[in-house]
N, CA, C, O and CB atoms as a CASP TS submission, in Angstrom:
PFRMAT TS
TARGET T0000
AUTHOR 0000-0000-0000
METHOD Language model
MODEL 1
PARENT N/A
ATOM      1  N   MET     1     -27.507  20.924  29.087  1.00  0.00           N
ATOM      2  CA  MET     1     -25.919  21.459  28.843  1.00  0.00           C
ATOM      3  C   MET     1     -26.655  21.099  27.570  1.00  0.00           C
ATOM      4  O   MET     1     -27.806  20.767  27.283  1.00  0.00           O
ATOM      5  CB  MET     1     -24.170  20.674  29.495  1.00  0.00           C
ATOM      6  N   LYS     2     -25.079  21.381  26.676  1.00  0.00           N
ATOM      7  CA  LYS     2     -24.546  21.617  25.441  1.00  0.00           C
ATOM      8  C   LYS     2     -24.449  20.146  25.028  1.00  0.00           C
ATOM      9  O   LYS     2     -24.592  19.488  26.059  1.00  0.00           O
ATOM     10  CB  LYS     2     -23.179  22.487  25.432  1.00  0.00           C
ATOM     11  N   LYS     3     -24.306  19.502  24.187  1.00  0.00           N
ATOM     12  CA  LYS     3     -24.020  17.814  23.467  1.00  0.00           C
ATOM     13  C   LYS     3     -22.820  18.808  23.041  1.00  0.00           C
ATOM     14  O   LYS     3     -22.937  20.033  22.987  1.00  0.00           O
ATOM     15  CB  LYS     3     -25.343  16.750  21.942  1.00  0.00           C
ATOM     16  N   PRO     4     -21.947  18.265  22.823  1.00  0.00           N
ATOM     17  CA  PRO     4     -19.891  17.936  22.259  1.00  0.00           C
ATOM     18  C   PRO     4     -20.702  18.319  20.695  1.00  0.00           C
ATOM     19  O   PRO     4     -21.843  17.881  20.551  1.00  0.00           O
ATOM     20  CB  PRO     4     -18.710  15.402  22.481  1.00  0.00           C
ATOM     21  N   ALA     5     -20.094  19.105  19.605  1.00  0.00           N
ATOM     22  CA  ALA     5     -20.219  18.939  18.515  1.00  0.00           C
ATOM     23  C   ALA     5     -19.646  18.216  17.870  1.00  0.00           C
ATOM     24  O   ALA     5     -18.481  17.996  18.200  1.00  0.00           O
ATOM     25  CB  ALA     5     -20.203  19.647  18.136  1.00  0.00           C
ATOM     26  N   VAL     6     -20.162  17.578  16.759  1.00  0.00           N
ATOM     27  CA  VAL     6     -19.841  16.613  16.034  1.00  0.00           C
ATOM     28  C   VAL     6     -18.723  16.795  14.810  1.00  0.00           C
ATOM     29  O   VAL     6     -19.191  17.199  13.745  1.00  0.00           O
ATOM     30  CB  VAL     6     -21.030  16.210  15.621  1.00  0.00           C
ATOM     31  N   ARG     7     -17.276  16.534  14.861  1.00  0.00           N
ATOM     32  CA  ARG     7     -16.631  17.565  13.905  1.00  0.00           C
ATOM     33  C   ARG     7     -16.674  16.241  12.523  1.00  0.00           C
ATOM     34  O   ARG     7     -16.233  15.124  12.793  1.00  0.00           O
ATOM     35  CB  ARG     7     -14.672  18.324  14.580  1.00  0.00           C
ATOM     36  N   LYS     8     -17.225  16.525  11.139  1.00  0.00           N
ATOM     37  CA  LYS     8     -17.694  15.819  10.184  1.00  0.00           C
ATOM     38  C   LYS     8     -15.731  16.059   9.708  1.00  0.00           C
ATOM     39  O   LYS     8     -14.807  16.849   9.902  1.00  0.00           O
ATOM     40  CB  LYS     8     -19.351  16.512   9.157  1.00  0.00           C
ATOM     41  N   LEU     9     -16.070  14.598   8.915  1.00  0.00           N
ATOM     42  CA  LEU     9     -14.606  14.154   8.602  1.00  0.00           C
ATOM     43  C   LEU     9     -14.803  14.302   6.539  1.00  0.00           C
ATOM     44  O   LEU     9     -15.384  13.845   5.555  1.00  0.00           O
ATOM     45  CB  LEU     9     -14.228  12.024   9.464  1.00  0.00           C
ATOM     46  N   ASP    10     -13.959  15.149   6.946  1.00  0.00           N
ATOM     47  CA  ASP    10     -13.704  15.759   5.060  1.00  0.00           C
ATOM     48  C   ASP    10     -12.811  15.056   4.589  1.00  0.00           C
ATOM     49  O   ASP    10     -11.877  14.705   5.310  1.00  0.00           O
ATOM     50  CB  ASP    10     -13.103  17.397   4.665  1.00  0.00           C
ATOM     51  N   ALA    11     -12.866  14.773   3.586  1.00  0.00           N
ATOM     52  CA  ALA    11     -12.514  13.844   2.457  1.00  0.00           C
ATOM     53  C   ALA    11     -11.233  14.278   2.159  1.00  0.00           C
ATOM     54  O   ALA    11     -10.204  13.622   2.325  1.00  0.00           O
ATOM     55  CB  ALA    11     -13.453  13.863   1.194  1.00  0.00           C
ATOM     56  N   SER    12     -11.320  15.388   1.720  1.00  0.00           N
ATOM     57  CA  SER    12      -9.688  16.373   0.940  1.00  0.00           C
ATOM     58  C   SER    12      -8.483  16.829   2.026  1.00  0.00           C
ATOM     59  O   SER    12      -7.345  17.278   1.887  1.00  0.00           O
ATOM     60  CB  SER    12     -10.244  18.267   0.165  1.00  0.00           C
ATOM     61  N   SER    13      -9.523  16.399   3.447  1.00  0.00           N
ATOM     62  CA  SER    13      -8.371  16.635   4.873  1.00  0.00           C
ATOM     63  C   SER    13      -7.182  15.278   4.676  1.00  0.00           C
ATOM     64  O   SER    13      -6.002  15.065   4.396  1.00  0.00           O
ATOM     65  CB  SER    13      -9.461  16.382   6.864  1.00  0.00           C
ATOM     66  N   LEU    14      -8.943  14.327   5.192  1.00  0.00           N
ATOM     67  CA  LEU    14      -8.167  13.213   5.077  1.00  0.00           C
ATOM     68  C   LEU    14      -7.410  12.504   4.174  1.00  0.00           C
ATOM     69  O   LEU    14      -6.750  11.601   4.689  1.00  0.00           O
ATOM     70  CB  LEU    14      -8.675  12.605   5.330  1.00  0.00           C
ATOM     71  N   GLY    15      -7.284  12.661   2.769  1.00  0.00           N
ATOM     72  CA  GLY    15      -6.620  12.281   2.120  1.00  0.00           C
ATOM     73  C   GLY    15      -4.779  13.283   1.977  1.00  0.00           C
ATOM     74  O   GLY    15      -3.653  13.189   1.490  1.00  0.00           O
ATOM     75  N   SER    16      -5.410  13.909   2.576  1.00  0.00           N
ATOM     76  CA  SER    16      -4.291  14.402   2.666  1.00  0.00           C
ATOM     77  C   SER    16      -3.282  14.305   3.844  1.00  0.00           C
ATOM     78  O   SER    16      -2.066  14.491   3.814  1.00  0.00           O
ATOM     79  CB  SER    16      -4.545  15.449   2.435  1.00  0.00           C
ATOM     80  N   ASN    17      -4.100  13.960   4.911  1.00  0.00           N
ATOM     81  CA  ASN    17      -3.302  13.196   6.395  1.00  0.00           C
ATOM     82  C   ASN    17      -2.746  11.941   5.106  1.00  0.00           C
ATOM     83  O   ASN    17      -1.743  11.637   4.461  1.00  0.00           O
ATOM     84  CB  ASN    17      -4.809  12.360   8.272  1.00  0.00           C
ATOM     85  N   LEU    18      -3.505  11.722   5.209  1.00  0.00           N
ATOM     86  CA  LEU    18      -3.384   9.814   4.993  1.00  0.00           C
ATOM     87  C   LEU    18      -1.874  10.143   3.737  1.00  0.00           C
ATOM     88  O   LEU    18      -0.795   9.565   3.863  1.00  0.00           O
ATOM     89  CB  LEU    18      -5.570   8.654   3.847  1.00  0.00           C
ATOM     90  N   LEU    19      -2.108  10.943   2.862  1.00  0.00           N
ATOM     91  CA  LEU    19      -0.669  11.189   1.830  1.00  0.00           C
ATOM     92  C   LEU    19       0.904  11.735   2.881  1.00  0.00           C
ATOM     93  O   LEU    19       2.064  11.538   2.519  1.00  0.00           O
ATOM     94  CB  LEU    19      -1.181  12.861   0.445  1.00  0.00           C
ATOM     95  N   ILE    20       0.715  12.044   3.465  1.00  0.00           N
ATOM     96  CA  ILE    20       1.689  13.090   3.992  1.00  0.00           C
ATOM     97  C   ILE    20       1.707  11.638   5.216  1.00  0.00           C
ATOM     98  O   ILE    20       2.790  11.151   4.894  1.00  0.00           O
ATOM     99  CB  ILE    20       1.042  15.159   4.465  1.00  0.00           C
ATOM    100  N   VAL    21       1.259  10.875   6.170  1.00  0.00           N
ATOM    101  CA  VAL    21       1.462  10.133   7.029  1.00  0.00           C
ATOM    102  C   VAL    21       2.656   8.334   5.275  1.00  0.00           C
ATOM    103  O   VAL    21       3.817   7.955   5.122  1.00  0.00           O
ATOM    104  CB  VAL    21      -0.727   9.880   8.162  1.00  0.00           C
ATOM    105  N   SER    22       1.839   8.137   4.858  1.00  0.00           N
ATOM    106  CA  SER    22       2.428   7.677   3.216  1.00  0.00           C
ATOM    107  C   SER    22       3.885   8.268   3.161  1.00  0.00           C
ATOM    108  O   SER    22       4.880   7.544   3.181  1.00  0.00           O
ATOM    109  CB  SER    22       1.395   8.471   1.719  1.00  0.00           C
ATOM    110  N   ALA    23       3.931   9.554   3.095  1.00  0.00           N
ATOM    111  CA  ALA    23       5.882   9.538   2.839  1.00  0.00           C
ATOM    112  C   ALA    23       5.940   9.780   3.632  1.00  0.00           C
ATOM    113  O   ALA    23       5.973  10.997   3.449  1.00  0.00           O
ATOM    114  CB  ALA    23       6.929  10.307   1.990  1.00  0.00           C
ATOM    115  N   VAL    24       6.012   9.630   4.867  1.00  0.00           N
ATOM    116  CA  VAL    24       6.774   9.424   5.920  1.00  0.00           C
ATOM    117  C   VAL    24       7.391   8.272   6.451  1.00  0.00           C
ATOM    118  O   VAL    24       8.524   8.091   6.895  1.00  0.00           O
ATOM    119  CB  VAL    24       6.230   9.787   6.669  1.00  0.00           C
ATOM    120  N   VAL    25       6.017   7.227   6.258  1.00  0.00           N
ATOM    121  CA  VAL    25       6.523   6.035   6.240  1.00  0.00           C
ATOM    122  C   VAL    25       7.474   5.398   5.168  1.00  0.00           C
ATOM    123  O   VAL    25       8.220   4.437   5.361  1.00  0.00           O
ATOM    124  CB  VAL    25       5.559   5.397   6.337  1.00  0.00           C
ATOM    125  N   ALA    26       7.290   6.211   3.824  1.00  0.00           N
ATOM    126  CA  ALA    26       8.463   5.360   2.391  1.00  0.00           C
ATOM    127  C   ALA    26       9.569   6.266   3.040  1.00  0.00           C
ATOM    128  O   ALA    26      10.719   5.828   2.988  1.00  0.00           O
ATOM    129  CB  ALA    26       8.096   5.755   0.058  1.00  0.00           C
ATOM    130  N   ALA    27       9.361   7.439   3.625  1.00  0.00           N
ATOM    131  CA  ALA    27      11.378   8.562   3.550  1.00  0.00           C
ATOM    132  C   ALA    27      11.778   7.107   5.133  1.00  0.00           C
ATOM    133  O   ALA    27      12.937   6.721   5.286  1.00  0.00           O
ATOM    134  CB  ALA    27      11.335  11.863   4.623  1.00  0.00           C
ATOM    135  N   ALA    28      10.822   6.658   5.896  1.00  0.00           N
ATOM    136  CA  ALA    28      11.861   6.266   7.292  1.00  0.00           C
ATOM    137  C   ALA    28      11.707   4.469   6.784  1.00  0.00           C
ATOM    138  O   ALA    28      12.477   3.608   7.210  1.00  0.00           O
ATOM    139  CB  ALA    28      10.956   6.833   9.484  1.00  0.00           C
ATOM    140  N   ALA    29      11.127   4.326   6.293  1.00  0.00           N
ATOM    141  CA  ALA    29      11.904   2.401   5.574  1.00  0.00           C
ATOM    142  C   ALA    29      13.096   2.019   5.405  1.00  0.00           C
ATOM    143  O   ALA    29      13.508   0.889   5.671  1.00  0.00           O
ATOM    144  CB  ALA    29      11.671   1.937   4.094  1.00  0.00           C
ATOM    145  N   PRO    30      13.712   2.882   4.973  1.00  0.00           N
ATOM    146  CA  PRO    30      14.906   2.182   4.484  1.00  0.00           C
ATOM    147  C   PRO    30      15.593   2.020   5.866  1.00  0.00           C
ATOM    148  O   PRO    30      15.926   0.952   6.379  1.00  0.00           O
ATOM    149  CB  PRO    30      15.822   3.030   3.291  1.00  0.00           C
ATOM    150  N   VAL    31      15.750   3.295   6.390  1.00  0.00           N
ATOM    151  CA  VAL    31      16.915   3.602   7.420  1.00  0.00           C
ATOM    152  C   VAL    31      16.245   2.707   8.754  1.00  0.00           C
ATOM    153  O   VAL    31      16.920   2.407   9.738  1.00  0.00           O
ATOM    154  CB  VAL    31      17.163   5.565   7.772  1.00  0.00           C
ATOM    155  N   VAL    32      14.795   2.348   8.585  1.00  0.00           N
ATOM    156  CA  VAL    32      14.451   1.514   9.784  1.00  0.00           C
ATOM    157  C   VAL    32      14.243   0.183   9.811  1.00  0.00           C
ATOM    158  O   VAL    32      14.026  -0.538  10.785  1.00  0.00           O
ATOM    159  CB  VAL    32      13.452   1.900  10.283  1.00  0.00           C
ATOM    160  N   LEU    33      14.355  -0.183   8.262  1.00  0.00           N
ATOM    161  CA  LEU    33      14.869  -2.018   8.198  1.00  0.00           C
ATOM    162  C   LEU    33      15.937  -1.629   7.454  1.00  0.00           C
ATOM    163  O   LEU    33      15.486  -2.360   6.572  1.00  0.00           O
ATOM    164  CB  LEU    33      13.773  -3.452   7.306  1.00  0.00           C
ATOM    165  N   GLY    34      16.786  -1.242   7.030  1.00  0.00           N
ATOM    166  CA  GLY    34      17.868  -1.356   6.815  1.00  0.00           C
ATOM    167  C   GLY    34      17.954  -2.384   5.433  1.00  0.00           C
ATOM    168  O   GLY    34      17.420  -2.150   4.348  1.00  0.00           O
ATOM    169  N   ASP    35      19.005  -3.914   5.885  1.00  0.00           N
ATOM    170  CA  ASP    35      19.108  -4.621   4.732  1.00  0.00           C
ATOM    171  C   ASP    35      17.982  -5.593   4.694  1.00  0.00           C
ATOM    172  O   ASP    35      17.930  -6.634   4.038  1.00  0.00           O
ATOM    173  CB  ASP    35      20.414  -5.255   4.620  1.00  0.00           C
ATOM    174  N   GLN    36      16.882  -4.980   5.686  1.00  0.00           N
ATOM    175  CA  GLN    36      16.179  -6.265   5.147  1.00  0.00           C
ATOM    176  C   GLN    36      14.353  -5.758   4.793  1.00  0.00           C
ATOM    177  O   GLN    36      13.282  -6.244   5.158  1.00  0.00           O
ATOM    178  CB  GLN    36      16.342  -7.697   6.609  1.00  0.00           C
ATOM    179  N   LEU    37      14.732  -4.506   3.872  1.00  0.00           N
ATOM    180  CA  LEU    37      13.759  -3.546   3.050  1.00  0.00           C
ATOM    181  C   LEU    37      14.365  -4.322   1.628  1.00  0.00           C
ATOM    182  O   LEU    37      13.615  -4.247   0.656  1.00  0.00           O
ATOM    183  CB  LEU    37      14.044  -1.485   3.251  1.00  0.00           C
ATOM    184  N   VAL    38      15.521  -4.978   1.459  1.00  0.00           N
ATOM    185  CA  VAL    38      15.698  -5.351   0.314  1.00  0.00           C
ATOM    186  C   VAL    38      15.139  -6.804   0.250  1.00  0.00           C
ATOM    187  O   VAL    38      14.949  -7.333  -0.845  1.00  0.00           O
ATOM    188  CB  VAL    38      17.055  -5.157  -0.031  1.00  0.00           C
ATOM    189  N   LEU    39      15.002  -7.143   0.862  1.00  0.00           N
ATOM    190  CA  LEU    39      14.533  -8.978   1.082  1.00  0.00           C
ATOM    191  C   LEU    39      13.108  -8.737   1.223  1.00  0.00           C
ATOM    192  O   LEU    39      12.390  -9.730   1.100  1.00  0.00           O
ATOM    193  CB  LEU    39      15.219 -10.006   2.720  1.00  0.00           C
ATOM    194  N   ILE    40      12.407  -7.321   1.518  1.00  0.00           N
ATOM    195  CA  ILE    40      10.593  -7.560   1.622  1.00  0.00           C
ATOM    196  C   ILE    40      10.121  -7.569   0.052  1.00  0.00           C
ATOM    197  O   ILE    40       9.328  -8.242  -0.607  1.00  0.00           O
ATOM    198  CB  ILE    40       9.599  -6.002   2.586  1.00  0.00           C
ATOM    199  N   VAL    41      11.480  -5.905  -0.350  1.00  0.00           N
ATOM    200  CA  VAL    41      10.610  -5.919  -1.745  1.00  0.00           C
ATOM    201  C   VAL    41      11.124  -7.402  -3.023  1.00  0.00           C
ATOM    202  O   VAL    41      10.573  -7.889  -4.010  1.00  0.00           O
ATOM    203  CB  VAL    41      11.033  -4.060  -2.603  1.00  0.00           C
ATOM    204  N   TYR    42      12.326  -7.646  -2.350  1.00  0.00           N
ATOM    205  CA  TYR    42      12.362  -8.725  -3.335  1.00  0.00           C
ATOM    206  C   TYR    42      11.766  -9.934  -3.487  1.00  0.00           C
ATOM    207  O   TYR    42      11.950 -10.712  -4.422  1.00  0.00           O
ATOM    208  CB  TYR    42      13.302  -9.029  -3.413  1.00  0.00           C
ATOM    209  N   GLU    43      10.865 -10.117  -2.312  1.00  0.00           N
ATOM    210  CA  GLU    43       9.991 -11.074  -1.791  1.00  0.00           C
ATOM    211  C   GLU    43       8.328 -10.953  -2.677  1.00  0.00           C
ATOM    212  O   GLU    43       7.755 -11.773  -3.393  1.00  0.00           O
ATOM    213  CB  GLU    43       9.937 -10.727  -0.027  1.00  0.00           C
ATOM    214  N   VAL    44       7.914  -9.476  -2.209  1.00  0.00           N
ATOM    215  CA  VAL    44       6.494  -8.623  -2.918  1.00  0.00           C
ATOM    216  C   VAL    44       6.731  -8.935  -4.910  1.00  0.00           C
ATOM    217  O   VAL    44       5.896  -9.082  -5.802  1.00  0.00           O
ATOM    218  CB  VAL    44       6.676  -6.224  -2.384  1.00  0.00           C
ATOM    219  N   PHE    45       8.481  -8.922  -4.928  1.00  0.00           N
ATOM    220  CA  PHE    45       8.051  -8.575  -6.868  1.00  0.00           C
ATOM    221  C   PHE    45       8.160  -9.884  -6.951  1.00  0.00           C
ATOM    222  O   PHE    45       7.965 -10.269  -8.104  1.00  0.00           O
ATOM    223  CB  PHE    45       9.244  -7.526  -8.232  1.00  0.00           C
ATOM    224  N   SER    46       8.465 -10.996  -5.963  1.00  0.00           N
ATOM    225  CA  SER    46       8.439 -12.314  -6.811  1.00  0.00           C
ATOM    226  C   SER    46       7.083 -13.351  -6.531  1.00  0.00           C
ATOM    227  O   SER    46       6.917 -14.426  -7.106  1.00  0.00           O
ATOM    228  CB  SER    46       9.884 -13.175  -6.418  1.00  0.00           C
ATOM    229  N   ARG    47       6.119 -12.725  -5.456  1.00  0.00           N
ATOM    230  CA  ARG    47       4.887 -12.874  -5.250  1.00  0.00           C
ATOM    231  C   ARG    47       4.035 -12.570  -6.672  1.00  0.00           C
ATOM    232  O   ARG    47       3.408 -13.369  -7.368  1.00  0.00           O
ATOM    233  CB  ARG    47       4.561 -12.000  -4.072  1.00  0.00           C
ATOM    234  N   CYS    48       4.266 -10.961  -6.868  1.00  0.00           N
ATOM    235  CA  CYS    48       3.739 -10.223  -7.596  1.00  0.00           C
ATOM    236  C   CYS    48       3.714 -11.284  -9.167  1.00  0.00           C
ATOM    237  O   CYS    48       2.756 -11.640  -9.853  1.00  0.00           O
ATOM    238  CB  CYS    48       4.580  -8.759  -7.496  1.00  0.00           C
ATOM    239  N   THR    49       5.041 -11.524  -9.298  1.00  0.00           N
ATOM    240  CA  THR    49       5.483 -11.936 -10.471  1.00  0.00           C
ATOM    241  C   THR    49       4.718 -12.668 -10.904  1.00  0.00           C
ATOM    242  O   THR    49       4.116 -12.648 -11.978  1.00  0.00           O
ATOM    243  CB  THR    49       6.543 -12.409 -10.532  1.00  0.00           C
ATOM    244  N   MET    50       4.685 -13.957  -9.378  1.00  0.00           N
ATOM    245  CA  MET    50       3.462 -15.374  -9.509  1.00  0.00           C
ATOM    246  C   MET    50       1.899 -15.588  -9.800  1.00  0.00           C
ATOM    247  O   MET    50       1.000 -16.339 -10.177  1.00  0.00           O
ATOM    248  CB  MET    50       3.388 -15.975  -8.289  1.00  0.00           C
ATOM    249  N   LEU    51       2.414 -13.943  -9.178  1.00  0.00           N
ATOM    250  CA  LEU    51       1.008 -13.947  -9.323  1.00  0.00           C
ATOM    251  C   LEU    51       0.248 -13.461 -11.155  1.00  0.00           C
ATOM    252  O   LEU    51      -0.724 -13.805 -11.827  1.00  0.00           O
ATOM    253  CB  LEU    51       0.575 -12.776  -8.015  1.00  0.00           C
ATOM    254  N   LEU    52       1.058 -12.796 -11.252  1.00  0.00           N
ATOM    255  CA  LEU    52       1.228 -12.638 -12.836  1.00  0.00           C
ATOM    256  C   LEU    52       0.543 -13.601 -13.667  1.00  0.00           C
ATOM    257  O   LEU    52      -0.479 -13.582 -14.353  1.00  0.00           O
ATOM    258  CB  LEU    52       2.661 -12.743 -13.254  1.00  0.00           C
ATOM    259  N   GLN    53       1.680 -14.680 -13.306  1.00  0.00           N
ATOM    260  CA  GLN    53       2.024 -15.758 -14.282  1.00  0.00           C
ATOM    261  C   GLN    53       0.792 -16.591 -14.395  1.00  0.00           C
ATOM    262  O   GLN    53       0.212 -17.179 -15.308  1.00  0.00           O
ATOM    263  CB  GLN    53       3.288 -16.643 -13.834  1.00  0.00           C
ATOM    264  N   GLU    54       0.633 -16.433 -13.240  1.00  0.00           N
ATOM    265  CA  GLU    54      -0.716 -17.437 -12.594  1.00  0.00           C
ATOM    266  C   GLU    54      -2.484 -16.622 -13.310  1.00  0.00           C
ATOM    267  O   GLU    54      -3.352 -17.429 -13.642  1.00  0.00           O
ATOM    268  CB  GLU    54      -0.640 -17.220 -10.164  1.00  0.00           C
ATOM    269  N   ALA    55      -2.735 -15.352 -13.431  1.00  0.00           N
ATOM    270  CA  ALA    55      -3.019 -14.950 -14.149  1.00  0.00           C
ATOM    271  C   ALA    55      -3.285 -15.165 -15.822  1.00  0.00           C
ATOM    272  O   ALA    55      -4.270 -15.615 -16.408  1.00  0.00           O
ATOM    273  CB  ALA    55      -2.554 -14.440 -13.749  1.00  0.00           C
ATOM    274  N   SER    56      -2.323 -14.784 -16.206  1.00  0.00           N
ATOM    275  CA  SER    56      -1.625 -15.265 -17.611  1.00  0.00           C
ATOM    276  C   SER    56      -1.981 -16.177 -18.059  1.00  0.00           C
ATOM    277  O   SER    56      -2.689 -15.938 -19.037  1.00  0.00           O
ATOM    278  CB  SER    56      -0.415 -15.518 -17.698  1.00  0.00           C
ATOM    279  N   ILE    57      -1.812 -17.618 -17.764  1.00  0.00           N
ATOM    280  CA  ILE    57      -2.565 -19.246 -17.660  1.00  0.00           C
ATOM    281  C   ILE    57      -3.652 -19.205 -17.838  1.00  0.00           C
ATOM    282  O   ILE    57      -4.257 -19.542 -18.856  1.00  0.00           O
ATOM    283  CB  ILE    57      -2.572 -20.049 -16.455  1.00  0.00           C
ATOM    284  N   SER    58      -4.296 -18.542 -16.306  1.00  0.00           N
ATOM    285  CA  SER    58      -5.828 -18.633 -16.880  1.00  0.00           C
ATOM    286  C   SER    58      -6.820 -18.144 -17.624  1.00  0.00           C
ATOM    287  O   SER    58      -7.938 -18.616 -17.831  1.00  0.00           O
ATOM    288  CB  SER    58      -6.365 -18.617 -16.315  1.00  0.00           C
ATOM    289  N   LEU    59      -6.018 -16.548 -18.250  1.00  0.00           N
ATOM    290  CA  LEU    59      -6.737 -15.891 -18.888  1.00  0.00           C
ATOM    291  C   LEU    59      -6.238 -16.584 -20.512  1.00  0.00           C
ATOM    292  O   LEU    59      -7.183 -16.546 -21.301  1.00  0.00           O
ATOM    293  CB  LEU    59      -6.536 -14.277 -18.472  1.00  0.00           C
ATOM    294  N   GLN    60      -4.954 -17.186 -21.109  1.00  0.00           N
ATOM    295  CA  GLN    60      -5.006 -18.157 -21.967  1.00  0.00           C
ATOM    296  C   GLN    60      -6.162 -19.512 -21.833  1.00  0.00           C
ATOM    297  O   GLN    60      -6.962 -19.854 -22.703  1.00  0.00           O
ATOM    298  CB  GLN    60      -3.657 -18.559 -21.914  1.00  0.00           C
ATOM    299  N   ARG    61      -6.048 -19.875 -21.045  1.00  0.00           N
ATOM    300  CA  ARG    61      -7.045 -20.589 -20.443  1.00  0.00           C
ATOM    301  C   ARG    61      -8.447 -20.679 -21.100  1.00  0.00           C
ATOM    302  O   ARG    61      -8.918 -21.481 -21.906  1.00  0.00           O
ATOM    303  CB  ARG    61      -7.158 -20.073 -19.215  1.00  0.00           C
ATOM    304  N   LEU    62      -9.056 -19.361 -20.357  1.00  0.00           N
ATOM    305  CA  LEU    62     -10.305 -18.616 -20.945  1.00  0.00           C
ATOM    306  C   LEU    62     -10.455 -18.626 -22.552  1.00  0.00           C
ATOM    307  O   LEU    62     -11.430 -19.227 -23.005  1.00  0.00           O
ATOM    308  CB  LEU    62     -10.232 -17.068 -20.483  1.00  0.00           C
ATOM    309  N   LEU    63      -9.504 -17.965 -23.499  1.00  0.00           N
ATOM    310  CA  LEU    63      -9.405 -17.089 -24.503  1.00  0.00           C
ATOM    311  C   LEU    63      -9.699 -18.703 -25.794  1.00  0.00           C
ATOM    312  O   LEU    63     -10.208 -18.799 -26.911  1.00  0.00           O
ATOM    313  CB  LEU    63      -7.587 -15.966 -24.433  1.00  0.00           C
ATOM    314  N   SER    64      -9.082 -19.642 -24.877  1.00  0.00           N
ATOM    315  CA  SER    64      -8.692 -20.856 -25.974  1.00  0.00           C
ATOM    316  C   SER    64      -9.622 -21.374 -26.172  1.00  0.00           C
ATOM    317  O   SER    64      -9.645 -22.326 -26.951  1.00  0.00           O
ATOM    318  CB  SER    64      -7.775 -21.904 -25.716  1.00  0.00           C
TER
END
């Protein structure tokens, strides 16, 4: 009895598939989320801003 051949994962095909999936998700997000997308983006930006401010304060303390 023959063993089934194990297919190796190719990094380029995996990256290509990931890029396609992310493009489809990015294109479908406004349709699926609608008005919620604005709130999600606002929340992400505000959290990133707070994180950058905390990092800036920590860096200033470290350098002074």
